[in-house]
N, C-alpha and C positions, 0 to 999 in steps of 0.2 A: 813732525816729522816720520819718517817711514816707521823707525822702532817704536815710536808711544802708538802710531796708529796699529800695527800686528798685536799691542799689547790691549789696546782697545779694543779690537776684533774680538780676541781671545776671549776677553771678558764677559763681553758681548755675548757668544759660544756657548760657554761655560755657564752665564745667568741661564739662558736659553735652554740648557739642556737639563737643567736643574730642576728648572722652571717646568718642563713637560715631565719632570719624573714626580712631583710634587702633583701635579695637577691627573696627570697617571695615576697615582696614588689614591687621591682619592676616589676615583670612579672605580677604579680596579686595581691591578698590579701594572706598575711600571714598566714597559714593555723595552724601553732603547737604553735602560742607563748601567747593565750588569751584561760584562763581555763572560761568554767563556775562559775561566781561568789556567788551561793551556794551550799552547799554541798547537794545535793538534787535530784532527779530523774527532768529533765529539760521540765519543762511545761512551756505554754506562754498565756497570758490574753490577750497580746494584741501584734502586730507585728511594725515592722518599715515602717512607714509613712504612717499607718492606718488615717483614715480620723478622725478628733475630730473638736471641735466648731473654724473656724477660723484658726486650724494650723492643720498641719502634724504631729503624734507622729512621735518625733524625737528619738525614742531607742526599745525596747522592754520593754514591761512588764512581769514578770515574778513571778509564782506563788510561795507561801508562807503558802497554805493550810489554807487562813484565819486565819494566827498567826501573830503576831510582835516576836520578837527577836531573830530570826534567824540569826546564825553568815553569816555575810557578807564578803566576801575573796575576797583577791585582784587578777584579773584577768591574770594578768602578774608585772614582775619585775619595778617598776619604783621610784617614791616621790611623796608626795602629792605636788600637785600644786596650787589646791585652794581648801576651806572650804567655803561655802554659808549655810545660816543658815537664812530662812525666814518663816512668817506665812502661806503663801502660797505656791505658785508654787510647788518647788521639795521639798519643807520643809527643812528638816535636808538631804545635801547632801557632798560627797566627789568626787574631782577632783587626775586623778592620770595620771603623764605624764609618758611615756615607752621610753627608749632610741630607739625604730622601729618609731618615728613620729607620734605617736598616743595617745590618751588620752580617758581615760576610764573613765565614769562618773557614780554614784552611790546614786539615790534620795529614798526620800520619808522613810527616816531613823527613827528609834526609837532613839539612841544614838551612839556614837561612841566607839573605843575601843581602853584599852591601853594607849598609848601614845599620839596617835592623842587625846582620851577624857580629858588626862591632860593638853594637848595646849589647846583646845577649852575653857577649863573650867576656865583657868586661863585668856586667851582672854578675856572673857567674863565680870568678874571680874575689871580686870583691866581695861577694858572699857567702865563698867556699862552698858551694852547692851547684850540682848539674841540673837538682829539677828544682821548679820555682812558678808561681803561678804571681806574674805580676799585672795589675791593672793599670791603667794610665789615667787619672784624674782630668789631667789635663791634655792635648795633643801636644805630641811629644815629636813623633816620626809620621809626617807625608807622605803620602803614595798619590800618583797618578795612574786613572786607566791604564792597561797594558803593563806596567813598570813591573819588571822581575823584580820579587817578594822573598823568594826563598826556590828549595830544591824540591822536587816532587824522591819520596821514600818508601819506606816502610815501617816508622818508628810505631812503639807503643804494642796495641794489640792487632795492628795489622796481621792478616793472613796472607800478605804477599803484596808486593809493590803496587801503590795507587795512590791518587789524591782524594779523599773527604774532600766534600765542599758542602756550605751548606750558607742559608741568608733566614736570616733572624731578624722576628720585628724587635728593635733594638729596647725600646722601654719594657716591654714584655719578657723578652726572652725568649718567644716560644719560636721553634724552628718554622718555616716557612716553605713548603715547595717549591725550589727553584726553577719548576719546567713551567710554575705559572708564572715566571718572567720572562717568558720570552725565549728561551733554550729550545734548538730543534729535535726531535728525537725521530729519528731512522726509524718507522714500525710497517714493518710489513705483511704480517700474519695476523691471524684473528685472534682474539682471544676464546681457552675453551671450558667447559663445565664439564669435570670428569663423573662426580659423585653426588647425589643428595642423600643427608643421612636427617635420620627422624628421632629426636632424643623425647622421654619423657621424664617427669620429676616426680619423684618418690623418697618420701624419709629422709628430706633437706639434699636429696642430691640426682644431678641432670645426667640421665645414662641413655646410654647410645642402643635402641631401639632396634631401626630398621636401614639399613643401607641400599640404596639405588645405584648402581652402577648406569651409566649413559654411556647406549655404545654408540659411538662415535661413526661407526660404518651406517648407522639408520640417519643420518643428519641429510639432510637434502640441499647439497649446493648447487647454487648457480653462479658460477663465478661471471663477472661482471655486474654481480648484483648483491647489494648489501646485506641482504636478507637470507640466513637459512632458518631452514624449520626441521624441527625432530618434534614425534609427538608418540605418548606412553601413557596406560594406563598404570594406577597403583590402589592397590587396596591395604588399608590400616587397619591392625586387629586393636586399636583404641584409638579414644574421643580426642585426647589432648593433648597436642604435641608441642614443638620447637625446631623448625627447619635449621642444620646446618648445610654448609658446602663445602665440595671441592673443587676451586675453578681458580685458573691461572692462565695468565695473558702472556705472550709469546713478540719480541721484537723483529728481528730476523734469523732469529735459529730456533728450534725448537727443542734443543735439548737445555737451554738456559728459560728458566721460567721464573718469572716476575708475578707479584701478587696484586693481587685486588687494590682499586685506591678507594672507591667511592662505594658504597652500600647506601641501597634507599628500597627501603621495604614500605609498600602503602599497601595496607588490609582494608578495603573497605567491608568495614562486617557490619552487617545489614541483619538486624533482630525484627524478626517477621512477628514478635508481639509488642515490642516498645516501638517499633518503625523507626527507630535510628541511625544513625551511622558512625564510623570513627574513622580518622584517619590514618596521619602516618601510624604503620606500627612498630617501625625501629628505622632511623636512618643514621647517618656519618658520614664525614666529609675527610680524609686525609689531607688538608690542605695545611692542616696546621698540626704541632706537636705540644707538648709540655713535659721539659725532662721531669717533673716530679711526681708525674703519674704515668712514666713510661712501664711501670708493670704492670697495668690494666691490661695490656695486652694479652694478660695470663684469661682478661674475662673475655675476651673476643674470641677464643680458640679452646677446643676442646681441653683442655689442658693434658688432662690424664692420658688420653689417645696423646698425644704428643710425647709425653714425659716416654710414654712404655715404647710405643712405634716408632715416633719422629715424623708422624704427619700432623701436618697443621688442618682441624677443619675449623671453620671460620664460622661461628654462631651467628644467628639470625634473629636471637633474642637477647635480653637482659636475665643476667642473672640476679636473685632476689637481692642479693647484698649491694648490688650497683644502685639500686632505685635514687638512695640518698646521693649517690656519688657523680653521677653522669651531667650534671648540671654545670658542673666545676669540669669538663672532658673539656678542650675547644675543638675537640673533631665528632663530638656528639651534636646531636643540633634539632631529635626530635624521634619523639616518640608515643604508641596511645597507653592509654589503661590497663593492658594486655600486658603488654613490653615485649611484642611481636609473638608471644603466647596463641597459639590457633586453638580451635575447637569445634571438630566432629559432629556438628548437633542438630538437629532438626531444629531447633528454631532461629539457625546462623547462618547466612551467607557470609564467607571470605573471601575478599578479594585481596588478593596479597602480589606487590607489585615491587622488584628488589632490583636495583641498578647499581650497574660497577664503573669506575672509573679507574683506573687502565681500560676499563670495559666496563659496561654497564649490564648487570641482569636482573630482568624484570620477570617477576614473579606475579602470576595473578590468580588468583583464587574462588573462582565465586561458585552460585548456587545453581544450575540449569532450571528450575521451574522450584515454585512453593508446593508441589506435591513430591514431584522425583527427585530425591535426594542426592546428589552428586556432586562433587569439588571439581573444579580445572585449574592446574597451574601453567600459567604458561611466564617460561625462561626467557630473556631475551637479554644477551650479552653483547655489549658495545663500546668500543672504545672511544673516551671523549673526543672533543671536538678539536681540541689542541695536538691530536695525533692522525693516524688515519682511521678515519670510521667504519667499522663493519658492527652488524647485526646478526644473532641467533636466537630466530624463536624456540623456545624450547616448549611442548606444551604436555601437560600431565592431568588425566585426568583421575583425580583421588576421590577413594569412594570408605565409606567404611565396611565392614566386613568380618565378624565373627570368626576366630579358629580357635578350633579346641587344643590343637597343635601348638599355639607360640604360648613360650614360656618368657614370661617376662622376666627382662634382666632383674639380679637379685642385688640391692643395695648395701654396702660396709654397713654390717652392723658393729655399731659402738656403743658404749653404754652412756657417754657424758652428750649432753647438747650445747652448746657454745654459740652464745650469743655475745652481744655488745653491751645486756646489761648482766650476763651469767657468764663470765668470761676469764674464770682462776679454776684452775684444777692442781689437788693438791695430793700428792701419794706417800706412801712411805719416805721416800730419800730427796723426790722433789718438787716444786711447783712450777708451776705452767702460769703464766700471768699474760694475757693478750690484752691490747689496747685497742679501743675503738677502729683506730685506722689499718690493723693489722690484718681485718679479716675481710672477704670476699662476701661471705654468707654465712647465715645460721649453719652449722653442720653438727652432724655425731659424731666425736672426738676418742678416740681410743688412745691410750697411753697404757704403757705396760713396762716392766722393769724384770732386768735379769740379774743374776747375780755377777759382784766381779770378777774380773780373772786375773791371771798373773800381770802385775805393772801400772794395775787401774789403781784408782784411790776414789772410786765410786762404781753404783750398781750402772748396767748399762741401761740407758733409757730409751725405751723404744718411742718415740713421739710422733703420734698419726701415722701417715705417710707421706711419704715425699709426690707423690702423684697429685696433689692437693696442691693449690699453690698460693701465698701470701702477698698482701698490699705492700703490709710495713712489719717491720722485726715483731718477737715478742721477748717475752724474761723466762730465762730456765736458772733454775737456781738450784743448786744441792749444796751440802754441808758434806765435805772431802772427807775422806776415813783413812785411819791406816799409813798416815803420811808422817815424815820426820821434819821438824821444823826448818831443815836445812834447804829443804826444796818446796818449803809451801809457795814461794816467788816465782815457782818454775811450773806451778799445777796450771792447767789449763782445760779449757772444753774443747774437744774435737768430735766432728763428726765422721760417722764410717770408718773410723781408723787412721784418718790420715788428714782432714779438712779442719783447720785451725779457726778456732773460732775467741776472735776476742773477749780475753776474760778481765774480770778484776773482782777483790774481795768486798764482802759489803759485812762486817762483824766477821761471825766463823762461817760464811757461807760463801760461795764462790759461784759469780752468777755470768752469763753472757747473752744479747741478744742476735738467735739467728734469726733469718728472712727465711729457712726453708724448714722442713718436717724430716723425720730422719730418727736414726741413733745416734744417741751423743752419751760420751763417756766424760771422766776425768784423767785426765795423764800426765807427765811431768815432761817438759823439756829440757833437758840437761847439757842436749848437744850440741857444740858451737859449730855455727857455718864450715863449710868446706871453702879452700881456695884453691887454685890450680894453675901455676902459669904456663900458658898455651906458645909465649916468644922466647923462650931462653932455650941455647941448646946450649949447656953448660952455664957456664958464666957470660954467654955472649948475646947479645940481640939479635934474634932472628926474626926480618922483617921488618916492615915499617910502622908494623904499629907494635902497644902493649895490651896485650889480651890477655884476661882470666876469666875462668870459669867460676861462679860462685854459687854455692847454693847453701838451701838448707833444709833439713829433713821434715819440719814440722811447723814452726810459727809462722818460718818465710821471712825474707829479710827485711833489715827495718830501716837501716843507713850502711854505709860504704864511704869511704876515703881512703884517697892517696895519696903517696907522699915520692918526692923525687930529690935527693939531698935533702930532707927535712924542708923542704917547701910542700904546701899544699898544691898539687894540682888537679885540674880536670879532666878524670874519669866516667866517662858514660856508660850506663846503665841499659842495658837492653835485657828487661824480665823474660822475653818470652823463650829468649836462647841462652839465660840465664850465663852472659857476656858483662863484663867488664872493659873497657875500651878507653886506653891514652891515646889520642889521633894527632897530640901537638908534637909528635917527635922532630919537627924541623927545629923547636925550640931546645933543644937539648944537644949540648955540645958531645964531641966524637973524646973520648976516652973513656975514664971509671966514675960509676955512679951508685948510688944505693937505690933501693928503694922499697917502700912499705905498705903494704896493702891491709886495714881495718875495717871489718866486716861484722857487724852486730844484728843480729835476730831481734825477732819481738818478744821475747823473753831474756832480751838483755843478757845470751851467751856471746862472746867475742874471740873472735879469731882474728891471729895478727901476721901476715906474711912477710916477710924481710929477705931480703938478697942484694948482693952485690952484684951489678954485671958492669959490660962492655960495650958501648956501642964504637962501631966503627967509621 
C-alpha cells in the first residue's frame, strides 16, 4: 500500500544516507550528514581551536544576531546522550550521539524544547537541583535532523548571546573541526603576517631577543593573482634561535582576527660535514583537540608576553619540557631532532617551511652557497583548500652579524632548579611539591616569604612568577599560626588577596593545589553570602519573575535552594551576573505566599532570606 511504500522508501533513503556517512568517514570526513544548527545565514564569531585563556576553543561560536531564543536544530539524526546544566562553562548544554560515530554539542542555551524540556524540568524537580550532568546509557530521547531541540541563549560563561557548536568523535570524545564536515565559510580577505620574533634559550628560559615588523606597505599585491610578495634582509647577533610569529586571518572584516589553523615547519637542515638532511622540524594541525590537554596552549605561545601585554606570539619550536608530551597531543604530528630550533652556523644550511590553515605560512631558510654564508627565509601565507585560497610569499635573507651594541636579555635569576626528579622546595613556613605532570619545563624557581599581616594566619608566600604557566596543579602546604580553634574550619588559602583556593587539612597543615603561581596566604572566611531581593516592592511581587542577587566575598557560592510555601522550587543560578531567578511564576496562584532562600558558601557559611509576599 501507499503508506508501506513511503515507509520503505524513507527507510531506504535513511540507510543510504547513513551508509554514505560511514563510507565518507572512512575516506575522510562525512560531507552530507551534518547541517548548520541554526536556521539562518552561516556566520562565525570564533573558529575551531582559537586561542583562549589556558585552552583552545573546542568548537565554533555561531552568531545569533545578539539575540536569544532562536531555534537550535539537531544537526543530524540521533539521540540525546547527555544533558548538562551548570552556572558556568557551557551553561545549558545538550549532546546528541549520531550513528556514524560522531557527537554534536550545543552550548550556552537559553532553554530546551518540547520533550527534552519536559524531561529536564521533571528531572530537576525530582532531584531538587538546577545544575546536573545526566548521561544516557541507553537511548531515550530521539531526534531527527532539523528538529528543534532548544533555543539559543547566553547561559554559562558566555560573554554574549551566541551558540557554541561542536562535533566530537564519540569514542575518544576529542573535539573535531566542524568546518571539515562541509560547513561553508565566507572568506574574502587574505591572511596577514605582522611580526616575526626571534628567541634565544638561556638559563632554562626562552627569551625574546629580537622582533621584526612586517611592513605591509612593502607587500607587492597583484589583484586577481593569488600570490603576493615581500622581501627583506635580517641580521641576527646570535647563532642559535627559535622563531615566533604574529599572524592572523580575516574573513570579511579586517577588524575581526582569526587565529592560525595549521602550522607546518619543514627545516631541511643540511650538514656540509656529515652530508645529512633532516625533515619536518615542527608541525601541528588543529583538526582535533583533547580536553585533558587544553592547557598545552601555553606551550605553543609566548605565555610571558601574553600575560604581560595581552599579545599572543605563537612559537615555531617546542619547549624542552614538551619533548615527552608531544606524542600524546592529537594535533601535533611531526618534529625533528632539534624541535624547530635553528642554528646560524657555517656547517649548516637550514630550509624552513611553515604552513598555516586558515592560512598556510611557509618559511624557507637555506644557505646561498658553500662559501658564502647566508640564510634566506620565505614566508607563504595561504588559506586552506576549503576556504578561498590566497598566497603571500615573504622572503628574508638572514645572516649572522656580530653587534657590540646588542645586549642579550637577562633571564630571571632564581636559586632553585626544578626538574621532574628534583621537584620539592621547603622554606621556613611552606612546602611546595610538584608532580611530573605539573611542569612545562625545567626552570629556575623563586620562592620567598614576607611577614604575616593583620587578619592572616601565615606569612605571605611568594611562589615564583604568575607569567610562568603550568600544565597541572602543585601542592602548597603550611602550618597556620595564631588562629583560634573556633575559626579552624574557616581557614583557607587565597591568592592575591581574593582568589580562593580549595583547601583541606592534613594533620596540622593546611594545603591547597593551585594551578598558577603568585602570592598566597591563609585567611579566615567567616562572612556569610549576601542575598538581595530584586522583585519585591514592600510585600508585593513586582514583575513576572522572582529575582535575587547572591554574592560571596571570598570562597564563592557552593549551594543555593529556594522554597515557596515551604516547597522546593526551581531557581536558576546565573553565576556571571550573580542572579538567582525563579521563572515558573505562572505556577504560583494569586494571593499570599512565603519565600525562603538558603545560600551556602564553600566554607559552609550560610545565609537565609525569608519573606511573605502577595502575588496579584
